[in-house]
Every structure is written in C-alpha cells, then in structure tokens.
C-alpha positions as CSV (number, residue, x, y, z in Angstrom):
1,X,-21.4,-0.7,-17.0
2,X,-20.9,2.2,-14.5
3,X,-20.6,1.3,-10.9
4,X,-22.4,3.1,-8.1
5,X,-20.4,4.1,-5.0
6,X,-21.1,6.3,-2.1
7,X,-18.2,8.5,-1.4
8,X,-17.6,10.0,2.0
9,X,-17.1,13.8,1.8
10,X,-14.2,15.5,3.5
11,X,-16.3,18.5,4.6
12,X,-19.8,17.1,5.5
13,X,-21.2,20.6,6.1
14,X,-20.8,21.4,2.4
15,X,-23.2,18.7,1.1
16,X,-23.7,15.0,0.5
17,X,-23.1,13.2,-2.7
18,X,-23.0,9.9,-4.6
19,X,-20.6,9.1,-7.4
20,X,-21.2,6.9,-10.4
21,X,-18.0,5.9,-12.1
22,X,-17.8,6.4,-15.9
23,X,-14.1,5.6,-16.3
24,X,-10.8,5.8,-14.3
25,X,-10.7,9.5,-15.0
26,X,-14.4,10.6,-15.0
27,X,-17.5,10.2,-12.9
28,X,-21.1,11.5,-12.5
29,X,-21.6,13.1,-9.1
30,X,-25.1,13.5,-7.8
31,X,-25.1,16.0,-4.9
32,X,-27.2,18.1,-2.6
33,X,-25.5,21.4,-1.9
34,X,-26.1,24.7,0.0
35,X,-24.7,28.0,-1.3
36,X,-25.7,31.4,0.1
37,X,-28.3,29.7,2.2
38,X,-30.0,28.1,-0.9
39,X,-30.1,24.3,-1.1
40,X,-30.2,22.6,-4.5
41,X,-29.4,19.4,-6.2
42,X,-26.8,18.9,-8.9
43,X,-25.9,16.2,-11.4
44,X,-22.5,16.9,-12.9
45,X,-19.5,15.3,-14.6
46,X,-16.3,15.4,-12.7
47,X,-12.8,14.7,-14.1
48,X,-9.7,13.4,-12.4
49,X,-6.6,15.6,-12.8
50,X,-3.2,14.1,-12.0
51,X,-2.1,10.7,-10.7
52,X,-1.3,9.1,-7.4
53,X,-1.5,11.1,-4.1
54,X,-1.6,14.4,-6.0
55,X,-4.7,13.5,-8.0
56,X,-7.8,15.5,-7.5
57,X,-11.4,15.5,-8.8
58,X,-12.7,18.8,-10.4
59,X,-16.2,19.6,-11.7
60,X,-16.7,20.2,-15.4
61,X,-19.3,22.6,-16.9
62,X,-21.2,19.5,-18.1
63,X,-24.2,19.1,-15.7
64,X,-27.3,20.7,-14.3
65,X,-28.4,22.2,-11.0
66,X,-32.0,22.1,-9.9
67,X,-34.3,23.2,-7.1
68,X,-35.2,20.3,-4.8
69,X,-38.9,21.0,-5.6
70,X,-38.1,19.4,-9.1
71,X,-36.6,16.2,-7.6
72,X,-39.7,14.0,-7.9
73,X,-40.1,15.1,-11.6
74,X,-36.5,14.3,-12.4
75,X,-36.7,10.9,-10.7
76,X,-39.9,10.1,-12.6
77,X,-38.4,11.2,-15.9
78,X,-35.2,9.1,-15.4
79,X,-37.4,6.1,-14.5
80,X,-39.3,6.6,-17.7
81,X,-36.1,6.6,-19.7
82,X,-35.2,3.3,-18.2
83,X,-38.7,1.8,-18.8
84,X,-39.3,3.3,-22.2
85,X,-35.8,2.8,-23.5
86,X,-36.2,5.4,-26.2
87,X,-36.5,9.2,-26.6
88,X,-40.3,9.5,-26.6
89,X,-41.8,12.5,-24.8
90,X,-43.2,11.5,-21.5
91,X,-46.8,12.1,-20.4
92,X,-47.0,14.5,-17.5
C-alpha cells in the first residue's frame, strides 16, 4: 500500500507538493506550480536516480498538468473511482 507523506520543498517559491511513495525508487508527486505567471496543478511520476547522498528525484513524462479550475472535477472523479471500484463512466 503506498504511503502518503508531505515533503518539504527546497525552494518554496516554486510550488508546493505532496508525495505518495510507490516504491523505493518511484513516487507520485501532486503539485501546484507556477511557470510564466500561470499557476496549474500536476500529478506526475518521479523516479530516483542514484543512491546515497548523490541520489536525486527527477520527473518522468508520465503524468498530467491541469488548470486549477478543473481541480474539483478531478477530485470528484477520483472519489468516484474509490467508491465505484470499477471503470464505469461517471455521471456529470
């Protein structure tokens, strides 16, 4: 079962995030970021490269960015997946 942890960010001005561990070398990062004065959310897989003190986390191409105006719809859809437990299409 993945664990949920809040990870402090080295540069707080670049965004806030929460990590969900998948394994020792991969995690799901849910973040709120601002680039070129546009703020958006992301859900992305990150992977750990290296070991020990030289290890670093890098983002993969697996993920999605979304406008914050879609956040309530995303939360509702994820809640329905949990409740329904199958791949049925959700009612709007």
